[in-house]
VOPAGU-2260 file (C-alpha; in pm, 1 decimal, decimal comma):
REM VOPAGU-2260
SITE   aa  ch    i         X         Y         Z
SITE  UNK   A    0      69,1   -2858,2   -1101,9
SITE  UNK   A    1     156,0   -3066,4    -799,7
SITE  UNK   A    2     516,5   -3111,4    -926,8
SITE  UNK   A    3     549,6   -2743,5    -986,8
SITE  UNK   A    4     434,9   -2669,9    -634,4
SITE  UNK   A    5     694,5   -2921,1    -493,9
SITE  UNK   A    6     965,8   -2745,5    -701,8
SITE  UNK   A    7     852,5   -2410,1    -570,2
SITE  UNK   A    8     867,6   -2549,5    -213,7
SITE  UNK   A    9    1221,4   -2671,6    -260,1
SITE  UNK   A   10    1331,6   -2333,3    -405,1
SITE  UNK   A   11    1172,9   -2132,6    -120,8
SITE  UNK   A   12    1306,1   -2341,0     159,8
SITE  UNK   A   13    1660,5   -2416,1      35,6
SITE  UNK   A   14    1782,8   -2126,7    -183,4
SITE  UNK   A   15    2013,5   -1866,6     -15,9
SITE  UNK   A   16    1787,5   -1614,3     156,6
SITE  UNK   A   17    1942,1   -1285,4      35,7
SITE  UNK   A   18    1945,4   -1407,6    -327,6
SITE  UNK   A   19    1593,5   -1547,1    -299,3
SITE  UNK   A   20    1455,7   -1228,3    -147,6
SITE  UNK   A   21    1630,0   -1021,2    -405,4
SITE  UNK   A   22    1488,6   -1216,8    -692,3
SITE  UNK   A   23    1134,6   -1184,8    -557,2
SITE  UNK   A   24    1181,1    -816,0    -445,9
SITE  UNK   A   25    1310,0    -673,5    -769,1
SITE  UNK   A   26     986,4    -714,9    -966,3
SITE  UNK   A   27     785,7    -616,3    -663,2
SITE  UNK   A   28     994,3    -299,7    -613,3
SITE  UNK   A   29     958,6    -210,3    -970,5
SITE  UNK   A   30     587,2    -258,7    -942,3
SITE  UNK   A   31     563,5     -42,2    -625,9
SITE  UNK   A   32     782,2     237,8    -768,8
SITE  UNK   A   33     588,7     246,2   -1090,8
SITE  UNK   A   34     255,7     242,6    -905,9
SITE  UNK   A   35     373,3     527,5    -686,0
SITE  UNK   A   36     507,5     707,5    -994,6
SITE  UNK   A   37     187,3     699,2   -1181,7
SITE  UNK   A   38      -1,4     827,6    -873,1
SITE  UNK   A   39     260,5    1106,7    -861,3
SITE  UNK   A   40     205,5    1154,0   -1234,5
SITE  UNK   A   41    -160,5    1257,3   -1173,3
SITE  UNK   A   42     -37,1    1506,3    -910,7
SITE  UNK   A   43     229,4    1630,4   -1154,2
SITE  UNK   A   44       6,1    1686,5   -1459,3
SITE  UNK   A   45    -294,3    1806,4   -1260,5
SITE  UNK   A   46     -60,5    2056,3   -1090,6
SITE  UNK   A   47     -20,5    2223,7   -1429,2
SITE  UNK   A   48    -394,7    2310,4   -1427,9
SITE  UNK   A   49    -432,6    2497,9   -1091,1
SITE  UNK   A   50    -384,1    2467,0    -715,3
SITE  UNK   A   51    -744,7    2353,1    -662,3
SITE  UNK   A   52    -701,2    2053,2    -901,0
SITE  UNK   A   53    -393,4    1944,6    -711,8
SITE  UNK   A   54    -578,8    1970,7    -385,7
SITE  UNK   A   55    -876,5    1770,8    -530,8
SITE  UNK   A   56    -643,3    1483,7    -623,3
SITE  UNK   A   57    -503,3    1478,8    -274,5
SITE  UNK   A   58    -853,0    1484,3    -124,3
SITE  UNK   A   59    -966,0    1195,9    -342,3
SITE  UNK   A   60    -666,1     994,4    -233,4
SITE  UNK   A   61    -835,8     908,8      92,1
SITE  UNK   A   62   -1114,8     722,2     -97,3
SITE  UNK   A   63    -858,2     545,9    -310,4
SITE  UNK   A   64    -699,1     438,7      20,2
SITE  UNK   A   65   -1028,0     288,3     133,0
SITE  UNK   A   66   -1060,8      89,4    -195,7
SITE  UNK   A   67    -697,2     -28,0    -152,2
SITE  UNK   A   68    -771,6    -113,4     210,3
SITE  UNK   A   69   -1025,2    -375,0      93,3
SITE  UNK   A   70    -797,3    -488,9    -182,9
SITE  UNK   A   71    -511,2    -542,9      55,2
SITE  UNK   A   72    -745,7    -696,4     318,6
SITE  UNK   A   73    -848,9    -975,7      83,3
SITE  UNK   A   74    -517,0    -990,5    -100,3
SITE  UNK   A   75    -297,9   -1012,5     211,6
SITE  UNK   A   76    -545,8   -1218,0     401,6
SITE  UNK   A   77    -572,6   -1473,7     121,8
SITE  UNK   A   78    -201,4   -1446,7      21,4
SITE  UNK   A   79     -64,9   -1504,2     375,7
SITE  UNK   A   80    -286,4   -1823,4     405,0
SITE  UNK   A   81    -181,3   -1940,8      57,2
SITE  UNK   A   82     187,9   -1904,2     125,3
SITE  UNK   A   83     163,7   -2097,4     457,1
SITE  UNK   A   84     -46,8   -2372,9     292,9
SITE  UNK   A   85     202,8   -2407,3       6,2
SITE  UNK   A   86     480,1   -2430,6     264,8
SITE  UNK   A   87     280,3   -2699,6     444,0
SITE  UNK   A   88     206,2   -2866,2     101,8
SITE  UNK   A   89    -172,0   -2834,8     137,7
SITE  UNK   A   90    -239,7   -2733,0    -218,0
SITE  UNK   A   91    -617,0   -2774,0    -241,3
SITE  UNK   A   92    -677,0   -2538,7      54,6
SITE  UNK   A   93    -461,1   -2279,1    -119,0
SITE  UNK   A   94    -661,8   -2304,2    -444,0
SITE  UNK   A   95    -991,2   -2254,1    -272,6
SITE  UNK   A   96    -862,5   -1949,4     -78,3
SITE  UNK   A   97    -725,5   -1792,1    -402,8
SITE  UNK   A   98   -1070,6   -1773,7    -566,9
SITE  UNK   A   99   -1250,7   -1677,1    -249,5
SITE  UNK   A  100   -1024,4   -1376,6    -190,0
SITE  UNK   A  101   -1060,6   -1261,4    -550,7
SITE  UNK   A  102   -1435,6   -1267,1    -573,7
SITE  UNK   A  103   -1495,7   -1122,9    -232,1
SITE  UNK   A  104   -1275,3    -824,0    -324,2
SITE  UNK   A  105   -1466,0    -766,8    -652,1
SITE  UNK   A  106   -1798,8    -768,1    -459,7
SITE  UNK   A  107   -1668,9    -534,4    -200,6
SITE  UNK   A  108   -1531,5    -294,7    -469,6
SITE  UNK   A  109   -1875,6    -292,4    -642,9
SITE  UNK   A  110   -2047,5    -191,8    -319,8
SITE  UNK   A  111   -1798,3      91,0    -270,9
SITE  UNK   A  112   -1876,0     216,1    -621,0
SITE  UNK   A  113   -2252,7     220,4    -569,2
SITE  UNK   A  114   -2231,7     379,3    -222,2
SITE  UNK   A  115   -1975,7     632,5    -331,3
SITE  UNK   A  116   -2168,0     763,0    -636,8
SITE  UNK   A  117   -2491,0     794,0    -446,6
SITE  UNK   A  118   -2331,0    1012,5    -173,2
SITE  UNK   A  119   -2056,1    1176,7    -390,6
SITE  UNK   A  120   -2109,8    1543,0    -284,0
SITE  UNK   A  121   -2138,3    1480,6      88,5
SITE  UNK   A  122   -1829,4    1254,1      71,2
SITE  UNK   A  123   -1623,9    1521,2     -99,9
SITE  UNK   A  124   -1722,5    1782,7     157,9
SITE  UNK   A  125   -1648,1    1540,1     445,6
SITE  UNK   A  126   -1302,8    1474,7     295,1
SITE  UNK   A  127   -1214,0    1838,1     331,6
SITE  UNK   A  128   -1311,1    1997,3      10,8
SITE  UNK   A  129   -1348,8    2364,7      28,1
SITE  UNK   A  130   -1608,6    2552,9    -185,8
SITE  UNK   A  131   -1340,0    2624,2    -449,9
SITE  UNK   A  132   -1204,0    2268,0    -451,1
SITE  UNK   A  133   -1545,6    2084,0    -450,3
SITE  UNK   A  134   -1623,6    2093,6    -826,9
SITE  UNK   A  135   -1286,5    1945,4    -905,6
SITE  UNK   A  136   -1303,8    1672,5    -635,4
SITE  UNK   A  137   -1654,4    1568,5    -745,8
SITE  UNK   A  138   -1535,3    1533,5   -1105,5
SITE  UNK   A  139   -1226,3    1339,4   -1028,7
SITE  UNK   A  140   -1359,1    1122,2    -755,9
SITE  UNK   A  141   -1677,7    1041,3    -948,2
SITE  UNK   A  142   -1467,0     880,3   -1214,2
SITE  UNK   A  143   -1225,9     710,9    -981,1
SITE  UNK   A  144   -1502,1     535,6    -802,4
SITE  UNK   A  145   -1605,2     349,7   -1117,1
SITE  UNK   A  146   -1274,7     159,8   -1101,3
SITE  UNK   A  147   -1316,3      34,3    -743,4
SITE  UNK   A  148   -1411,2    -331,7    -831,6
SITE  UNK   A  149   -1115,7    -352,9   -1067,9
SITE  UNK   A  150    -866,7    -186,6    -834,2
SITE  UNK   A  151    -967,2    -402,1    -533,8
SITE  UNK   A  152    -960,1    -734,6    -721,4
SITE  UNK   A  153    -630,7    -640,6    -904,4
SITE  UNK   A  154    -468,6    -593,8    -568,4
SITE  UNK   A  155    -580,3    -947,5    -461,9
SITE  UNK   A  156    -433,1   -1104,5    -783,5
SITE  UNK   A  157    -110,1    -899,5    -741,7
SITE  UNK   A  158     -63,2   -1006,0    -379,0
SITE  UNK   A  159    -159,1   -1369,5    -433,8
SITE  UNK   A  160      99,2   -1399,7    -708,6
SITE  UNK   A  161     357,1   -1244,0    -481,1
SITE  UNK   A  162     289,3   -1473,2    -194,6
SITE  UNK   A  163     321,0   -1770,8    -439,3
SITE  UNK   A  164     669,7   -1638,8    -528,3
SITE  UNK   A  165     564,9   -1533,9    -876,3
SITE  UNK   A  166     611,7   -1155,9    -847,8
SITE  UNK   A  167     728,2   -1116,9   -1211,8
SITE  UNK   A  168     374,5   -1197,8   -1339,0
SITE  UNK   A  169     222,5    -941,9   -1102,1
SITE  UNK   A  170     475,5    -688,1   -1209,9
SITE  UNK   A  171     368,7    -715,6   -1575,8
SITE  UNK   A  172       9,8    -620,9   -1507,5
SITE  UNK   A  173     107,0    -326,0   -1286,8
SITE  UNK   A  174     363,1    -184,5   -1536,2
SITE  UNK   A  175     132,7    -197,4   -1828,4
SITE  UNK   A  176    -146,2     -15,7   -1639,3
SITE  UNK   A  177     103,9     246,4   -1499,1
SITE  UNK   A  178     259,8     318,5   -1843,6
SITE  UNK   A  179     -93,2     359,1   -1993,6
SITE  UNK   A  180    -184,1     602,5   -1713,1
SITE  UNK   A  181     130,8     815,1   -1754,8
SITE  UNK   A  182      69,7     820,7   -2129,9
SITE  UNK   A  183    -297,1     917,7   -2120,3
SITE  UNK   A  184    -257,1    1177,9   -1846,4
SITE  UNK   A  185    -101,4    1462,8   -2070,2
SITE  UNK   A  186    -304,2    1345,5   -2371,6
SITE  UNK   A  187    -642,6    1373,1   -2204,0
SITE  UNK   A  188    -568,3    1671,5   -1983,2
SITE  UNK   A  189    -395,4    1893,4   -2229,9
SITE  UNK   A  190    -430,3    1771,6   -2585,5
SITE  UNK   A  191    -806,4    1689,3   -2551,1
SITE  UNK   A  192    -845,6    1968,2   -2294,7
SITE  UNK   A  193   -1038,5    1754,8   -2048,9
SITE  UNK   A  194    -874,4    1899,2   -1739,7
SITE  UNK   A  195    -897,4    1705,1   -1414,4
SITE  UNK   A  196   -1164,8    1473,2   -1580,0
SITE  UNK   A  197    -890,5    1358,1   -1807,1
SITE  UNK   A  198    -676,4    1255,4   -1518,8
SITE  UNK   A  199    -959,1    1061,6   -1368,1
SITE  UNK   A  200   -1033,3     884,7   -1700,6
SITE  UNK   A  201    -661,2     800,0   -1745,9
SITE  UNK   A  202    -649,9     642,6   -1400,6
SITE  UNK   A  203    -973,2     447,3   -1455,6
SITE  UNK   A  204    -850,6     313,7   -1785,7
SITE  UNK   A  205    -514,4     201,3   -1636,1
SITE  UNK   A  206    -693,1      19,8   -1354,9
SITE  UNK   A  207    -918,4    -168,0   -1600,3
SITE  UNK   A  208    -622,5    -255,8   -1816,5
SITE  UNK   A  209    -417,6    -381,6   -1517,0
SITE  UNK   A  210    -709,6    -597,3   -1401,8
SITE  UNK   A  211    -749,7    -768,4   -1741,2
SITE  UNK   A  212    -376,1    -832,4   -1779,7
SITE  UNK   A  213    -337,8    -960,8   -1414,6
SITE  UNK   A  214    -634,9   -1192,1   -1476,9
SITE  UNK   A  215    -454,2   -1317,3   -1787,6
SITE  UNK   A  216    -116,0   -1354,7   -1618,6
SITE  UNK   A  217    -279,8   -1549,8   -1340,4
SITE  UNK   A  218    -321,8   -1836,7   -1585,1
SITE  UNK   A  219      48,8   -1838,7   -1664,4
SITE  UNK   A  220     338,2   -2038,8   -1498,4
SITE  UNK   A  221     282,9   -2178,2   -1150,7
SITE  UNK   A  222      10,4   -1939,0   -1040,1
SITE  UNK   A  223    -295,0   -2090,0    -874,0
SITE  UNK   A  224    -589,7   -2037,7   -1124,4
SITE  UNK   A  225    -886,8   -1826,4   -1024,2
SITE  UNK   A  226   -1202,4   -2034,8   -1084,2
SITE  UNK   A  227   -1556,7   -1956,9    -971,2
SITE  UNK   A  228   -1607,8   -2326,9    -885,4
SITE  UNK   A  229   -1339,9   -2277,6    -611,4
SITE  UNK   A  230   -1521,5   -1972,3    -465,2
SITE  UNK   A  231   -1585,8   -2095,8    -111,2
SITE  UNK   A  232   -1703,6   -1811,8     115,9
SITE  UNK   A  233   -1742,6   -2030,8     421,9
SITE  UNK   A  234   -1667,6   -1913,3     770,1
SITE  UNK   A  235   -1336,4   -2086,9     816,6
SITE  UNK   A  236   -1175,8   -1926,5     508,9
SITE  UNK   A  237   -1332,9   -1585,3     576,2
SITE  UNK   A  238   -1185,1   -1612,6     927,3
SITE  UNK   A  239    -838,8   -1671,9     784,3
SITE  UNK   A  240    -878,0   -1366,1     556,2
SITE  UNK   A  241    -979,4   -1167,4     864,5
SITE  UNK   A  242    -670,3   -1283,1    1061,6
SITE  UNK   A  243    -427,9   -1223,7     775,0
SITE  UNK   A  244    -582,1    -920,0     622,2
SITE  UNK   A  245    -710,2    -717,4     922,2
SITE  UNK   A  246    -371,7    -544,5     973,1
SITE  UNK   A  247    -382,1    -422,9     617,2
SITE  UNK   A  248    -746,8    -315,8     644,6
SITE  UNK   A  249    -659,1    -122,4     969,4
SITE  UNK   A  250    -353,5      33,4     817,0
SITE  UNK   A  251    -512,0     144,9     496,2
SITE  UNK   A  252    -843,9     243,6     658,3
SITE  UNK   A  253    -664,4     455,4     916,3
SITE  UNK   A  254    -443,9     603,4     642,0
SITE  UNK   A  255    -760,5     718,7     473,3
SITE  UNK   A  256    -897,5     864,0     796,8
SITE  UNK   A  257    -568,8    1032,9     865,1
SITE  UNK   A  258    -566,1    1184,0     512,9
SITE  UNK   A  259    -911,4    1324,2     570,0
SITE  UNK   A  260    -809,1    1476,6     899,8
SITE  UNK   A  261    -488,2    1610,8     743,9
SITE  UNK   A  262    -686,4    1781,2     462,3
SITE  UNK   A  263    -929,0    1929,8     714,2
SITE  UNK   A  264    -646,2    2056,9     936,6
SITE  UNK   A  265    -451,2    2192,6     642,9
SITE  UNK   A  266    -770,9    2348,5     485,9
SITE  UNK   A  267    -779,8    2595,9     773,1
SITE  UNK   A  268    -469,3    2752,2     611,2
SITE  UNK   A  269    -592,4    2761,4     259,4
SITE  UNK   A  270    -590,8    2559,4     -59,9
SITE  UNK   A  271    -214,2    2593,9     -86,5
SITE  UNK   A  272    -169,5    2407,9     243,7
SITE  UNK   A  273    -380,6    2114,3     122,9
SITE  UNK   A  274    -193,9    2099,6    -206,5
SITE  UNK   A  275     146,3    2121,7     -32,9
SITE  UNK   A  276      63,6    1842,1     208,9
SITE  UNK   A  277     -77,0    1634,5     -80,0
SITE  UNK   A  278     245,5    1659,2    -268,9
SITE  UNK   A  279     456,5    1560,9      24,3
SITE  UNK   A  280     241,1    1256,8      87,1
SITE  UNK   A  281     302,3    1138,4    -275,1
SITE  UNK   A  282     682,7    1199,0    -249,2
SITE  UNK   A  283     724,2    1005,6      74,5
SITE  UNK   A  284     491,0     728,2     -57,6
SITE  UNK   A  285     721,8     702,9    -367,2
SITE  UNK   A  286    1036,3     682,5    -148,0
SITE  UNK   A  287     885,1     423,7      81,3
SITE  UNK   A  288     787,3     207,7    -216,7
SITE  UNK   A  289    1141,7      70,0    -216,6
SITE  UNK   A  290    1124,7     -63,3     134,0
SITE  UNK   A  291     769,6    -182,8      92,5
SITE  UNK   A  292     859,1    -359,5    -220,4
SITE  UNK   A  293    1157,4    -532,7     -64,6
SITE  UNK   A  294     934,0    -625,1     235,0
SITE  UNK   A  295     686,5    -777,0      -3,6
SITE  UNK   A  296     967,7    -978,2    -159,1
SITE  UNK   A  297    1045,0   -1100,8     193,2
SITE  UNK   A  298     678,4   -1202,2     272,6
SITE  UNK   A  299     653,4   -1509,6      46,6
SITE  UNK   A  300     990,2   -1633,3     177,8
SITE  UNK   A  301     867,0   -1565,7     532,0
SITE  UNK   A  302     534,6   -1740,4     476,2
SITE  UNK   A  303     678,6   -2052,4     302,4
SITE  UNK   A  304     961,6   -2104,1     560,8
SITE  UNK   A  305     735,1   -2030,1     862,3
SITE  UNK   A  306     482,6   -2282,8     733,9
SITE  UNK   A  307     760,1   -2535,3     685,6
SITE  UNK   A  308     913,9   -2460,4    1024,6
SITE  UNK   A  309    1247,5   -2314,2     905,8
SITE  UNK   A  310    1246,2   -2017,5    1144,0
SITE  UNK   A  311    1608,6   -1934,9    1117,8
SITE  UNK   A  312    1556,9   -1856,3     745,5
SITE  UNK   A  313    1276,9   -1617,9     846,7
SITE  UNK   A  314    1494,1   -1437,4    1088,7
SITE  UNK   A  315    1779,4   -1422,1     841,4
SITE  UNK   A  316    1550,2   -1264,1     575,2
SITE  UNK   A  317    1404,4   -1015,5     819,9
SITE  UNK   A  318    1738,5    -872,6     935,4
SITE  UNK   A  319    1868,3    -866,4     574,6
SITE  UNK   A  320    1578,2    -641,5     465,1
SITE  UNK   A  321    1610,5    -414,1     774,8
SITE  UNK   A  322    1979,1    -340,9     698,8
SITE  UNK   A  323    1920,4    -265,3     335,9
SITE  UNK   A  324    1611,3     -54,6     396,4
SITE  UNK   A  325    1777,2     165,6     659,3
SITE  UNK   A  326    2068,7     242,4     429,1
SITE  UNK   A  327    1848,5     329,0     139,9
SITE  UNK   A  328    1606,4     551,3     328,1
SITE  UNK   A  329    1894,3     723,4     501,2
SITE  UNK   A  330    2046,1     825,7     171,8
SITE  UNK   A  331    1714,7     949,2      38,4
SITE  UNK   A  332    1648,7    1144,8     358,8
SITE  UNK   A  333    1976,7    1332,8     332,4
SITE  UNK   A  334    1933,9    1415,4     -35,9
SITE  UNK   A  335    1562,5    1506,0       8,7
SITE  UNK   A  336    1630,5    1733,3     305,6
SITE  UNK   A  337    1883,9    1930,2     115,0
SITE  UNK   A  338    1680,6    1975,0    -201,2
SITE  UNK   A  339    1331,0    1984,2     -48,8
SITE  UNK   A  340    1210,5    2307,7    -209,3
SITE  UNK   A  341    1335,5    2201,1    -555,3
SITE  UNK   A  342    1159,3    1857,3    -520,2
SITE  UNK   A  343     825,8    2014,0    -423,5
SITE  UNK   A  344     854,6    2267,2    -704,2
SITE  UNK   A  345     848,4    1986,2    -960,3
SITE  UNK   A  346     479,8    1943,5    -881,8
SITE  UNK   A  347     364,8    2303,1    -848,6
SITE  UNK   A  348     631,4    2562,1    -923,5
SITE  UNK   A  349     372,6    2818,0   -1016,1
SITE  UNK   A  350     265,6    2867,7    -644,4
SITE  UNK   A  351     538,2    2982,0    -406,6
SITE  UNK   A  352     321,4    2918,4     -97,3
SITE  UNK   A  353     270,3    2560,0    -196,3
SITE  UNK   A  354     650,5    2519,5    -235,3
SITE  UNK   A  355     716,1    2676,6     106,8
SITE  UNK   A  356     467,3    2468,6     299,1
SITE  UNK   A  357     558,9    2148,4     119,6
SITE  UNK   A  358     934,7    2188,4     164,7
SITE  UNK   A  359     889,5    2238,4     545,3
SITE  UNK   A  360     662,6    1936,7     575,7
SITE  UNK   A  361     887,1    1725,0     360,9
SITE  UNK   A  362    1194,0    1800,6     577,5
SITE  UNK   A  363    1004,2    1703,6     891,7
SITE  UNK   A  364     894,5    1373,9     744,5
SITE  UNK   A  365    1244,8    1296,5     613,1
SITE  UNK   A  366    1396,5    1326,6     959,6
SITE  UNK   A  367    1218,4    1009,1    1083,5
SITE  UNK   A  368    1189,5     828,3     742,9
SITE  UNK   A  369    1465,1     570,3     802,5
SITE  UNK   A  370    1279,6     457,1    1118,4
SITE  UNK   A  371     996,3     344,3     897,0
SITE  UNK   A  372    1206,8      47,6     773,1
SITE  UNK   A  373    1172,7    -116,9    1117,5
SITE  UNK   A  374     794,9     -44,1    1140,8
SITE  UNK   A  375     723,9    -166,3     786,4
SITE  UNK   A  376     915,7    -490,3     813,3
SITE  UNK   A  377     793,5    -571,6    1162,9
SITE  UNK   A  378     440,4    -531,6    1043,2
SITE  UNK   A  379     495,7    -750,4     748,0
SITE  UNK   A  380     659,7   -1022,5     960,0
SITE  UNK   A  381     381,7   -1027,2    1219,7
SITE  UNK   A  382     110,0   -1032,2     954,2
SITE  UNK   A  383     262,1   -1311,3     749,0
SITE  UNK   A  384     327,5   -1539,4    1041,9
SITE  UNK   A  385     -21,7   -1498,7    1174,1
SITE  UNK   A  386      21,4   -1282,8    1473,6
SITE  UNK   A  387    -299,6   -1088,0    1424,0
SITE  UNK   A  388    -322,1    -894,8    1758,8
SITE  UNK   A  389      39,2    -756,7    1736,4
SITE  UNK   A  390       9,8    -694,0    1366,2
SITE  UNK   A  391    -314,4    -494,7    1401,1
SITE  UNK   A  392    -173,7    -287,1    1687,8
SITE  UNK   A  393     133,4    -197,4    1486,7
SITE  UNK   A  394     -47,5    -136,9    1161,1
SITE  UNK   A  395    -291,1      88,3    1343,5
SITE  UNK   A  396      -7,6     286,7    1514,8
SITE  UNK   A  397     136,8     504,6    1241,6
SITE  UNK   A  398    -188,3     655,1    1095,0
SITE  UNK   A  399    -423,3     578,8    1376,4
SITE  UNK   A  400    -299,2     546,6    1739,1
SITE  UNK   A  401     -52,9     819,9    1698,6
SITE  UNK   A  402    -119,3    1038,7    1383,1
SITE  UNK   A  403    -494,1    1097,0    1457,5
SITE  UNK   A  404    -432,3    1244,9    1809,3
SITE  UNK   A  405    -134,7    1445,0    1686,8
SITE  UNK   A  406    -332,5    1597,4    1396,6
SITE  UNK   A  407    -610,6    1689,7    1631,3
SITE  UNK   A  408    -376,9    1844,8    1894,8
SITE  UNK   A  409     -60,2    1984,9    1740,0
SITE  UNK   A  410    -217,1    2230,6    1495,9
SITE  UNK   A  411    -397,7    2398,8    1781,9
SITE  UNK   A  412     -68,3    2430,8    1970,6
SITE  UNK   A  413     169,0    2506,0    1691,8
SITE  UNK   A  414     -48,5    2620,9    1402,6
SITE  UNK   A  415      54,5    2521,1    1046,0
SITE  UNK   A  416     378,8    2387,5    1185,0
SITE  UNK   A  417     181,0    2135,1    1383,3
SITE  UNK   A  418      17,9    2010,9    1058,3
SITE  UNK   A  419     362,4    1979,8     891,5
SITE  UNK   A  420     530,8    1780,6    1177,6
SITE  UNK   A  421     243,2    1541,1    1267,8
SITE  UNK   A  422     364,1    1250,8    1050,5
SITE  UNK   A  423     720,8    1275,0    1180,5
SITE  UNK   A  424     600,4    1264,9    1539,4
SITE  UNK   A  425     371,3     964,6    1458,2
SITE  UNK   A  426     662,2     779,4    1287,4
SITE  UNK   A  427     885,8     818,7    1589,3
SITE  UNK   A  428     621,5     681,9    1827,0
SITE  UNK   A  429     530,2     389,7    1588,1
SITE  UNK   A  430     905,1     294,4    1587,9
SITE  UNK   A  431     922,7     283,1    1965,8
SITE  UNK   A  432     609,2      69,0    1978,5
SITE  UNK   A  433     723,7    -179,3    1719,1
SITE  UNK   A  434    1034,1    -275,2    1922,9
SITE  UNK   A  435     859,2    -459,2    2212,1
SITE  UNK   A  436     596,5    -599,0    1975,5
SITE  UNK   A  437     845,4    -774,7    1753,8
SITE  UNK   A  438    1157,9    -855,5    1960,4
SITE  UNK   A  439     982,9   -1132,5    2160,5
SITE  UNK   A  440     853,1   -1288,5    1843,8
SITE  UNK   A  441    1205,2   -1290,0    1686,5
SITE  UNK   A  442    1348,9   -1450,8    2004,3
SITE  UNK   A  443    1086,9   -1725,0    1982,5
SITE  UNK   A  444    1212,5   -1827,7    1633,2
SITE  UNK   A  445    1571,6   -1914,6    1722,5
SITE  UNK   A  446    1531,1   -2293,7    1648,4
SITE  UNK   A  447    1384,2   -2467,7    1349,8
SITE  UNK   A  448    1091,2   -2700,8    1369,1
SITE  UNK   A  449    1064,5   -2858,0    1023,8
SITE  UNK   A  450     706,4   -2936,5     910,4
SITE  UNK   A  451     571,9   -2775,0    1229,4
SITE  UNK   A  452     283,2   -2543,1    1141,2
SITE  UNK   A  453     190,2   -2286,0    1396,2
SITE  UNK   A  454    -189,6   -2238,9    1380,3
SITE  UNK   A  455    -219,7   -2073,7    1715,7
SITE  UNK   A  456    -377,7   -1731,2    1725,6
SITE  UNK   A  457    -289,6   -1470,8    1984,0
SITE  UNK   A  458    -555,8   -1361,2    2227,4
């Protein structure tokens, strides 16, 4: 194992940066796209039932975002630490952190399941369910909650493998679960006539399957093994998880809050508005998956080289990802803007009002979509190199500092148009905020300091 770690260190600190990021990003991009695709599959197949079912899936997404928030919190928190320790050749510390992050996530997911099922009806109402949507959201969300421990801990395994530079193993687990979900959706919803319950069961089965496969893949290749004997929930490791994972927790937690407020604001204009905004959220999430996946391919390179003191490689990788992401999102934005009604109609062509609302909202979001490349990559950079204050501020900006005030104010000023344009306004403000937060950090990494490990934490 030690020799494998040395070989990995050599690869991560000497291979050409673009090629290295590309090799790590491709399986991660595939994983992200497929994950987004199977979330969209639920929306697509459920859209064949009725508008209320489509809205129920959108409402339940905010709870899934909370589950993901804890998964990313422990996954990114432990993964960032692991990549830096591997870069510094401190292998025993990395092994303890891997098991600690995994078991903490499983425990957190179990608590979410218990709490969620006890308060299922009040939660659905608080999320924005109208009286016509409530029965569907209770059915779907009640099933989804059962998978919380498996979803959270799967995200930890997935991210830990990525940060070790072993994204292919993580990809296998994600793909198998996604393919299972896509296959089960039409079978359970239509063939067995289970309706929205079938969509929930398909998602639950795929999450459990991914968990089992990821746990198996964790024992392959150069991955650090998860062992209960290495579970070390002491303050020093939990503090590192907090530093490395708090930006993800804030980002996902605020995304959940933003989704709730979006559903409540859209609900004032009927079920079609909730369904239309839910569809647009899925579409933009799918498009952004490319940039997020590429950024996640950059993170292990960033962590290894920052831990080893090779700062010019960190800067090189950052700007490489920025250029590629802007080009890709610009192309997607132009195409999506032109064909917005047709794209939305793929999910709910039976309801003209859903298409009309969704198309307008999609066009608003696509205007600022390329700016998201800078925000996403800056956040990943700051989080990976352990700049917790800056990373938390930036991760909180898009769905928290800016979106929440906008969704509370703009609908009162502009009506439904205010709901549709909120995300675009928040994206623009987040972009402007990310510039001063990151430029100074990049300027401070102009010279290499081999073997120098920066452990300082910003106040």
